[in-house]
Each structure stands twice: as C-alpha cells, then as structure tokens.
N, C-alpha and C positions, 0 to 999 in steps of 0.2 A: 383430581382423582378422589373418588369417594372415600369416606373413613373405612368402610367395610372392605372395599377392594384393596385399599392400601395395606389394611391389616393382613389380608390373605397373602399379599405379595411378600410382606416381611416374614410371614410364617414360612413361605417357600424358601426365600433366600436364606432364612436362618438355618434351615436344614443342611445347606451346603456352605455355610460359613467357614471361614479358617478356623482351625482348631478342632473341628468335627472330623470323625474318622470317614465319613463319606467324602468330604472335601479331599482328605488325604488320598483316598482311592482315585477320586477324579484326577487329581494332579498327577498321580502315578501313571494313569492312562494316558493323559497328555505327553508325559515325558517319553512313555514308550511309543508314541506315534501311532496309537491304536484309536479307532472311533468307538462309540458306545451309545447304546439306547437303553435308558433305564427309567422303569415305571416305579414310582414311589407309593405303593399301595396296592391292594388286591381285593376285589370283591367280585360279585357273580358278572358284573359288566366286564371287568378285566379278563377273568377267565373265559368269557365267551369270545373274546376277540383274540385270545391266544390260540396259537396253533403249532403243534410240534413241541420240539424242546424236551426238557426233562425236569422233573421235581428235583429240587435240591433240599429245602427246608433245614438250612445249616446256618450257624451263627455267622453274622456279617463281619468281615474284616476287609481293611483296605487292599491287602495282598490278594485275598481270594477275588474281590471284584476286579482287580487288575487281570488276574489270570482268566476269569471267565469272559472278560471283555475281548480276549484274543479271539474267541469263537464268533462265528456269525450269529445273529439273532440278539434278541433283546434279553435284558435281565429284569425280573420282577422281585422287588423288595416289599417287606411290609411297612405299614405307615410310619412305624417308629424307627425304621431303617436299622433294625437289630438282627433281622433274619433274611437271608436270601431264599426266596420261595421258589423260583424257577429261573432257568438259564436256557440260553440258545433258542428261544421262541420266536416265532414269526407272529407279528401284530397285524391283524386285518380289521382296521377300524371301518366306520361307515365311510365310504368314498363321497357321500354327499355332503359331508361336513365342510365347511368353508377353510381354506388354508391359504396363507400368503407366501408359503415356502415353495422353493422349487426342488431342492434335493430330496430324495426319497426317504432318507432317514428323518428328516426334519418335518416333512409333510406328515409322515406317520405320527411323529411325536405330538405335533400340534393337534392333529385329529384325536389321538388317544386321550390327550389331556382335555380336550372339550367333551368327548364321549363319557369319560370315567370320572372327571372331576378330580382326579389325582395329579399331583405335579409329575412331569416327565422330563427327564434330563437327556440332553445330547451331547456327545463330545465329538467335534468335527476333527476327522484325522487330518485333512489337508490344511485347514485354517487353525488348528490347535486352539479352539474356542469351545468353552463350556456354557451351555445355555439351559435355562429352566423355562419350561412352558406350564403356565398355571394361570387359570381364570381367564383364558381367552388372550393372554399376553405372552410375550417372549422376553426374557430377561437374560442378558448376557453378563456373565461373571466378569467383573474388572479386577484389574491389578490392584492389590492392596495399596501400593504406593499412590496411585492416582486417586484413589477414594480417600485416603488420608489427607492428600493436599486439598481436595474439595472441602473435606470436613473441617480442616483448620481454617480455610477461607470463610466457611460458614459461621465458625466460632468468632472470627474477627468481625463479621458482620453483625452477630448477635451482641457482641460487646459494644458496638456502636449504637445499636437500636436500645440496648438496655440503658446506656448513659442518657440518651434522649428521653427514654420513658421516665427515669428517675427525675430528670429536669422537669417534665411536664406534670408528673404526679406531685412533686414539691409545690409547683405553682398552683396545682388544683387544691391542695390542702390549704393554702394561703387564701384562695378565693372562697373555699368554703367557709372558713372562719369569718371571713368579711362579708359572706352571702353575696358574693359577686360572680358565682359561676354562671356561664352561659353554655349553651348547647354546643358550641364550638370547642370550649374547654374541655367539656366532657368527651367529645368525640375524639379529640387529640390524645387523651390518655387512653381511651378504647383501641384507637389505631395503633399505638405503641404496644399495648397488651397483645393484640392480635397478630402484629407482625413479629414481635418477640416469640410468639407461641408457635408461628409458622416455621421460623428458622430453627427453633429447638427441636420441633418435629422432624425437620429435614435431617438435623444432625443426628437424632435418635435412628432415623433410617439408615444413615451411613454406619452406625455402630453394629446394627444389626447385620449388615453384609460384612463387615470387618471382622466380626467375632472376636477371637483372641488377639487380632492385630490391631484392635482399637485403641490399645496403650492407655494413655491418660484422658482420652476423650471423655469418659464417663464422669471422672471428678471434675474435669474443666466445665463440662456442661451443668452439673450439679451445682457448682460454684455460682455460675452465671444466672441460673434459674431459681436459685433458693428463694422461697417465699412468693415467687411470682403467681404460682397458682392460687393460693389464698388471697393474694391482692386482686386477682381478677375477680374472684368470686364475691369479695366484699364489695368492689367497685359496681359490679352488676347489681348486687342486692341494694346499692344506694340509689342506682339511676335507672333500673328497669321498672316498667309499669307496676303499679300496686298490685298485690295479689288479690285474688278473688276466691270466695268459697273456702277460706281457712287452709289453702293449699300454700303453705309457707314456702318460699324459694321457687315457685313454679314458673312465675315470670321470668325470674332471673335466669333460670335454665332455658327458658325458651329464647331469651335474648343471646344467651351464650351460643345456642344451636344456630340462630340466624347470623351471629358473628362469624361462626366458624364456617358457614355456607358462602360468605363473600368470596368472589374470585379475585384474582390479583389487581384487576383495575378497579374494582370496587374498593378495595382495601386503600387506595389512594385518594377516594372521594370521601371527604368528611360528611357529607349529606347522606351518603349510602351507609356509612358507619353509624351515623346518628338515627338513621331510620331502623337499623338492626337492633341498637340498644333501646331506643325509647320511640317507637312508631308514633307519629302524630306531631313531633317536635322538630322534624328534619326540615321544614319548610322556612324556618327563620333561625339560623345558627347563632343570631345574636341575642335571642331571647333568653331571659334568666331561668334557671332550673335549680331547685333545691335538693341536696342530698338528704338521705334519711339518717346518716351518722354511723353507718357500718364500718367504713373505712378507719375513721379515728378511734372508735371503740376498739377495734381490733388490734390497735397499737398500744392499747392500755395492758400492761403485763398482768398475766394470770386472771384475765376477766373471762369466765366461761362464755361460751356462745349462747347458752340459754338465757344469761343474764343481759347480754347485749340485745338479743331478740325482745326481751321484756322491756328494757329501756326504750327501744325504738318504738315498740308498740304503744308504750304510754305516753311518751312526749311527742311522737309523731314526725320529728325531723330534727336536724343537727342544730338548728339555732336555739331551739326551746331546750336542748340538752346542754348546750354551751351555758345558758343563762340560769340553769337549775342550780339551786342551793344544795347543800347536803341534806337538809330536811325535805326538799322537793324529791331528792333521789331516793329517800328512805320510803317514800310513798309506793315506790315500785315493789311488787311481790318478789321476795327472795333476796332483797337488797337490805342488808343490815347496816348499822351505823359505820362499822369498820370499812365495808365495802364501799358504802356510799362516800365516805372520806377519801378512799384510794381513787375512786372514779373521779370526783371532783379535782383532786390533785393532778391526776393524770391528764384530764382534759385542759387543765389550765397550763400544765407544762407542756403539752403538744401544741397548744395555740402559741405560747410564748416562743417556744423553739421555732415553729414555722414562720412566724412574723419577723423574728431576729434574723433567720436565714435569707429571707426575702428583703429586709430592710435593715441591713446592718448599721 
C-alpha cells in the first residue's frame, strides 16, 4: 500500500476509532439492531446526489445519531463530525461507478465514497458489522481485543528484529573502525532498519484503529523505537552516494525513498537492499565500502549536527577522522580546542568500547 493511500486509510479509521463520539453512536446503532448509511462530509457533489430527507444542522451526538438511524435514508455529517447536516435522505450516486458489493446499502455507500471522495460508513443490520468506504477501499472495523492481540504479536516481532539490528549495528561499528566494512555488512544493517521500521509502522496503524483502547501500546512502541529514526538517518548519510550540487543530504533522502519502496520479497534480498542504499555496489556484496563517519560522530554527546557536517566535509571519511589529532580537528571551521578535545576523546572511547565488546 502506498504511503499516501495508507495515510488516507488511517485518517478514515481514526474518525471511527474507539473513544470518539461517532464510534459510540455507531455501537449504539449496532446494539439496537438498526442499519445505517452515513456520509462524513458534504459539498456540492454530495448535495447533488441527495434526494428528499430534511435539513438538520444540529450538533452531533451519539444518541441523536442512534435515533436518526431508526428512520429510512442516509445521514450526512460535516467533515469534522460535529454537525448533523441532513437525515432521511436518499442517495443517488452515478450507477456507472464500479462496485463489488451486492447489498443496496453497501453498493450505494461504495459509489458515494468514490464519487464524492468523502468516507461513507455502513452499519449492517443483519451482520452487525460496521464498514468504512474510503479511497476505493472497504475497511471493516474489528473488535478491539483482536486488534490488540495482533498489535502485541507485532510488538514481540519488533523486539526480536530490534535485537538483531543492535547486534548487526554493533558489528558494523567494529568493522568501520577496522576499515573492513563490506557491502553485505552495510546491507544487513539497512535490512534491519527497514524491517523494524515496517513493523513499527504497522503497530502505529493498529494504534490508530484502537484509539483509546490502545492502552500501553504507544509507550511500548516508543521504548522499542527510541533513537531508531536518527540511527537510520545517520546510517544513510554514511553509505548513500555522495551529494552533488551542494544539496546536503539529498542522496540520503533518495536512498531512504528507495528503501521504503521495496516490497516484502525485496526486503529479504540483500542485493536489492544494497542497490536501494548505494546503487552500483550491489553486484559484489563482498567488496569493501567506507563510511563517512556520521554514525560514530552522532554518538558523541552534545556534538551539533553542523559540527559533524563540517568534520565529514573536511576529512572526507571515518578513517581520517579516527587518525586525526586534536590539532588536526582544530583546523575545521567552528571547532575550538575544547570541542576538538571532546571529539578526540569521544572517538577514542567509542572505538575502544566497540572493540572490547567484540573482542573481550
């Protein structure tokens, strides 16, 4: 699913998530064994396909929605779902619009959603199912318990991937210091970052659908993903192709876009991952590749990003940074003696720590 489509899906589901007054009204309709057809938005297109009914223009409430659903006809709300605009209307969308539904209410809902661009909700009287039609898709609202179970399963999977990622990143740090990084090592870390990101995004989607029922999920997700975004950004700046034309970080962003565009099968292929991060190096996974030094510099406390940029631009790579003396570091614009000493000490400490962890 594309990022834009997934975002629209989440916006549509967030409107009816547990904890919202609209969801309360929908559940009242289900408990009352009444069907409903509700349009979430109104413009000229919606007005043109509405026939009959009556204007309401009254404040939205769950009880009002429940009572109005007892009548025949659709209900039209404003986009913010704060006002009931019309009730008891017959919707007459374009019959030429495609639909996979068979029931009258659901066929109408899908066509209205396609024609107007607004989400349309149906409540099935016989099946007791709430569905949202948006962006040409049908989303059935699931029970919170089932969603929570899947979300916790995804959390456990994310925890496993995070452990593997930490191990791969630690090994990469050692290899960077020893100047023995291969394309395979680089791709292994990129794979871990991409997979962890995909699972975290999936969990975020569950949180949107769960609303107030998400419980401790946000805290658990934040704990597992803390620092991952920055780690990914620094990794890509280290290994993406060099920038051209003074556009700092442009190639790293392009590599990130290519990495995000990989499908599930490609994420298991280190060659495809290497091609996404650094095109031109994927033909030989065992060839050596040198980092620029952003990852290691990013682990030095209180080092501004502008200083890291200046250091990488001046020295051109990690190995020259590691061998630079305090006097060499002072040659970089914006680096005074105190900061140069902290950088030298920080790099030495990081190198020693990484090597000791690897070779105790």
